[in-house]
C-alpha positions in Angstrom: 101.2 101.5 98.6 104.4 99.8 97.2 105.5 103.1 95.5 105.0 105.1 98.5 105.9 103.0 101.7 106.3 106.3 103.6 102.6 107.0 103.3 101.9 103.6 104.8 104.3 104.3 107.7 102.8 107.7 108.1 99.3 106.2 108.1 100.3 103.6 110.7 101.9 106.4 112.9 98.8 108.6 112.6 96.6 105.5 113.6 98.9 104.8 116.7 98.8 108.5 117.6 95.0 108.4 117.5 94.9 105.3 119.5 97.3 106.7 122.1 97.4 110.5 121.9 100.5 111.9 123.5 100.1 115.5 124.1 
């Protein structure tokens, strides 16, 4: 989303967290 780049960043962060869960 061009209007909400933050959402894209969060989406990528969530994907990375899901790929490498750091608990």
